[in-house]
N, C-alpha and C positions, 0 to 999 in steps of 0.2 A: 504494499500498499505505500510506502514512504518514498519508493524509489517511482513509481507511477503519479503521485504528489510531486516530487522532484522533477520528471518528466513535464509534468504540466505546468510550473511556475517557470521552468527554463524556457517554453515555447509555447507563450500563450494565445487561447484562442483567437485572440485578435488580428493581431500582426505578426505571429511566432516570434515574440522577446519578452525578455524574461519581466513576470509579474512583481511588483513593489506593493507593498502597505492593503496586503489581504490577510483576511484569517478564516480557517477551515475547520469546520467543529463536526465529529462522525459522529450521528446521535445513533445509526443502527446499522448493524453490517452482517448479513446471512452469509457465509461461505460452506460452498457443497464439500460431503463428507468424506468423497472420491476423490484422496489424493490426487490423482492425473487433473480432475477439475479445479484444483488450487492450488496450481503452480504458478510460476512467477511467468510462462505467457499467459497466463489468462489472467491474472491478477492487476497487474501493473497496467496494458493497456484496459482495463477496467478501470481504476483505481484513474489514469488520466480522462478516462471520458467522464467518469462521474466528477474531478475537479473543473473539467470544461462547461461542462453542463451549470454547476451552481456557479461561476462565474459570470457565463451570459446569463442567468437569470437575476444576477444582483446587480443589474444597474451599470457595467464595470465602462471606466473611463481611461481615456490614455494622460501618459505625463511624458514630460518634455523636460531636459535639460533648460536648467535657466544660469547664465552667467550674472557673476558680480563685473562689473564694468565701472574702471574707476577713470575718469576725463579729467585733463589739464589745460586750460584754455586763459585764455584775457578774457576779461570781466562783458566787454563787449560781445563775445559770443556767446554767452551763456542763451539767448532766447532761442537763436537756432541749432542749438545740443537738444533743449529739449522740442523741439520742433523735430527733429532726427528722428530721436527716442520715442516719440507719438507715434511717427509711422512705422514702425517696425514693433511695437507692441512692447517698448520700453516703459518701466517704471521709475522715476529719480525719487531717491531714498532720502539724499540731503545733498547742499551747496551750500558751500562755505570757501572763503575767500584765505587762500594759502600765506599764510604769517610772512609778511617783511617780503612779498613779491607782488607783481599784478597781475596777478592766475587767478583762477578760481578752482576750486577742485571739485568735480561733479561725481557724487555716486551712486550708479544705478542699478537696476536688473534689467537684464536683456534677453528672451528665449534664445536657445543655442540657433535654433533655425534662420533666425533673423538677423543673426552677426555675420553673416556671407555675406561680405561689401560693405560692412559697415563702417569701418574706419576709411575707406572710399569715399563713402557718405559723407563722413563728418569730417573729411577735411574738405572736400568741397563745397560745403555748405558755410564751411570756417575760413575759406581761404588758405588751410594748411597749418592752422596756428591751434586747432586741438590736436592734444595725442591722448589716445587711449590703451589702457590693459586692461584684458578681459580675464577673468578666470571660473572655473566651474564651479556654482554656488550649492544647488538644490534642483530639487524635481518638483515641479507643477503640473497640474492639472490641467488639459490643454481644455479651452471650452467647448462647450458641445456636446451631442451625445455620438459616438459614434455610429451607433445602430440606426439612427433615424433615417429610414430609405425615403422618407418625403422628401428629402432635401435632394436639389436638384443644383448638380455642380457645372457651371459654364466653365468651357476651355481656355487659356489663356486669359480668364478676370480671377483677381485675388476674391478672396473669399471672405465674407463676415464673421465678425466674431463670432455666432455662436455656430458659424458650421466648420469651423479649424479641423474639430475632433475628424467629421466625416471626411474632411480632406484630406487629413493625412493619414488615414485608415486606407482610404481609397487609393492613394497615390505609393503608401508602402508597400501595399498588396501590390501593385501592376509592376514595381520596380522589382520586387522579389521575385515574382513569376518568369521577369523578361530577364533577370541575372542566372536563375534557375534554367532557361531556355538555352541561352549564351553557354551556360557550363557544359550543356548535353551536346550542343552544336561543337562545341571545341573536343570532344572527346573523339580521339578517334576509332572507329568502326573497324572489325576483325574483318578480312575478306572471307566470301560463304567460299570455303574450299580451298582446296593448292591446287597452283599450277604447275605442272609437269614441263 
């Protein structure tokens, strides 16, 4: 049962990624009396399916990594930094002047997926005067329900905040299917029969 649980939490039912912040409680279990029917080959996959079912019935949510970002800039660039962070779902935790200098330090949290191109965007909007340093800080729940099939996502348009979880789910599944197909295409096939 433990191995099935570990398998289920290592490859979750939504996007086959690790599961976090979940607690399972077994209330009842009936195992076959026949030793052939209660081996690892039967119990492990069953435990995995039970864990998957429990997860899917418990309104699962996706989590994303969030970076802590420290930005140094002149005082006249602070409003531009707020604008760039707001467009990328970032939020400022505090800003303060750096003692003895004309610089400001802005502390913010930025979802990791929004950090790609962030420094370039930041420098563009501040004419190269802002510098940032980012590091992993915590995991946060992605807004929205990943299993809401009523959400229609349009290609090449950014999804609104309540639809982000569904968008992440669909794009991750699509990407993983593509990578599996590419791996299959790369494996050399053995020739059928031998040549003489």
